[in-house]
C-alpha positions as CSV (number, residue, x, y, z in Angstrom):
1,Q,13.1,-105.5,-70.5
2,V,13.9,-108.2,-67.9
3,Q,15.9,-107.2,-64.8
4,L,17.8,-109.6,-62.6
5,V,19.1,-108.4,-59.3
6,E,21.5,-110.6,-57.3
7,S,22.2,-110.3,-53.6
8,G,23.7,-112.4,-50.8
9,G,27.4,-112.4,-51.7
10,G,30.1,-111.6,-49.2
11,L,33.2,-112.8,-47.4
12,V,33.1,-116.2,-45.7
13,Q,35.7,-118.7,-44.3
14,A,36.3,-122.0,-46.0
15,G,33.7,-124.5,-44.9
16,G,31.1,-121.8,-44.4
17,S,27.8,-121.1,-46.3
18,L,26.1,-118.4,-48.2
19,R,22.8,-118.1,-50.0
20,L,22.5,-116.0,-53.1
21,S,19.3,-114.6,-54.4
22,C,18.2,-113.5,-57.8
23,A,15.1,-111.4,-58.0
24,A,13.5,-111.3,-61.5
25,S,11.2,-108.6,-62.8
26,G,9.1,-111.3,-64.4
27,S,7.8,-114.7,-63.4
28,V,10.7,-117.2,-63.1
29,V,8.6,-119.9,-64.9
30,S,8.3,-117.7,-67.9
31,F,11.9,-118.4,-68.7
32,N,13.1,-121.6,-70.3
33,V,16.0,-121.8,-68.0
34,M,17.4,-119.7,-65.1
35,G,20.8,-120.3,-63.7
36,W,23.9,-119.2,-61.9
37,Y,27.3,-118.6,-63.5
38,R,30.6,-117.4,-62.0
39,Q,33.7,-115.8,-63.1
40,A,37.0,-115.8,-61.2
41,P,39.8,-113.3,-62.0
42,G,41.6,-114.2,-65.2
43,K,39.1,-117.0,-66.0
44,Q,36.2,-117.5,-68.3
45,R,32.6,-117.3,-67.0
46,E,31.4,-120.8,-66.1
47,L,28.1,-122.5,-65.4
48,V,27.4,-123.3,-61.8
49,A,23.8,-124.5,-61.7
50,T,20.6,-124.2,-63.7
51,I,16.9,-124.8,-63.1
52,S,14.4,-125.3,-65.9
53,T,10.8,-124.2,-66.2
54,G,9.8,-127.7,-65.1
55,G,12.0,-127.6,-62.1
56,S,14.8,-129.8,-63.4
57,T,18.2,-128.9,-62.1
58,N,21.8,-129.2,-63.4
59,Y,25.1,-128.6,-61.6
60,A,28.7,-128.3,-62.5
61,D,30.7,-131.2,-61.2
62,S,32.8,-128.9,-59.0
63,V,29.7,-127.9,-56.9
64,K,27.7,-131.1,-56.9
65,G,26.7,-132.1,-53.4
66,R,27.6,-128.6,-52.0
67,F,25.4,-126.2,-53.9
68,T,21.6,-126.3,-54.4
69,I,19.6,-124.2,-56.8
70,S,16.0,-123.5,-56.0
71,R,13.2,-121.1,-56.7
72,D,10.3,-119.3,-55.1
73,I,7.7,-118.8,-57.9
74,P,5.4,-116.4,-56.1
75,K,8.5,-114.2,-55.2
76,N,10.0,-114.5,-58.7
77,T,13.3,-115.4,-57.1
78,V,15.9,-118.0,-57.7
79,Y,18.3,-119.0,-55.0
80,L,21.7,-120.7,-54.8
81,Q,22.5,-122.2,-51.5
82,M,26.2,-122.7,-51.2
83,N,27.6,-125.0,-48.4
84,N,31.1,-126.2,-47.6
85,L,32.6,-123.3,-49.5
86,K,36.1,-123.6,-50.7
87,P,38.6,-120.8,-51.7
88,E,38.3,-121.9,-55.3
89,D,34.6,-120.9,-55.2
90,T,35.8,-117.3,-55.0
91,A,34.3,-115.4,-58.0
92,V,31.7,-113.0,-59.1
93,Y,28.4,-114.9,-59.3
94,Y,25.9,-113.9,-62.0
95,C,22.2,-114.8,-62.5
96,N,21.1,-115.6,-66.0
97,A,17.7,-116.1,-67.5
98,N,16.9,-117.2,-71.1
99,T,14.0,-118.0,-73.2
100,I,13.4,-120.8,-75.6
101,K,14.0,-118.4,-78.5
102,G,17.5,-117.8,-77.2
103,V,17.0,-114.3,-75.7
104,Y,18.9,-114.0,-72.5
105,W,19.6,-111.6,-69.7
106,W,22.3,-111.2,-67.0
107,G,22.3,-109.7,-63.6
108,Q,25.0,-107.3,-62.4
109,G,26.8,-109.9,-60.4
110,T,27.6,-110.4,-56.7
111,Q,31.0,-111.0,-55.2
112,V,31.7,-114.2,-53.2
113,T,35.0,-114.4,-51.5
114,V,36.1,-117.5,-49.5
115,S,39.1,-117.2,-47.3
116,S,41.3,-120.2,-46.4
């Protein structure tokens, strides 16, 4: 059973920065894709950013140029650096990992709140 543990959320003013971490119980390169999703109150969960086994990254249009996904393979950790945060970035952020066979796991989520 894979475990994903997020950390790094909190309260920040608009224009500020946060770095989220997702520690995986297995090697991050053993997954086909790892990523970050978010869910704001009353809204559906949406993709924020992903990183593939080969290191290719993908971002939602709303965060391009502000957020960066990266990984530390020896530490089995994926990061989401969030800069120039906006109130509309407020949400619970979830880490996700999936395999090429379609098996996936979610972390417990970490709250990010951006005040105006």
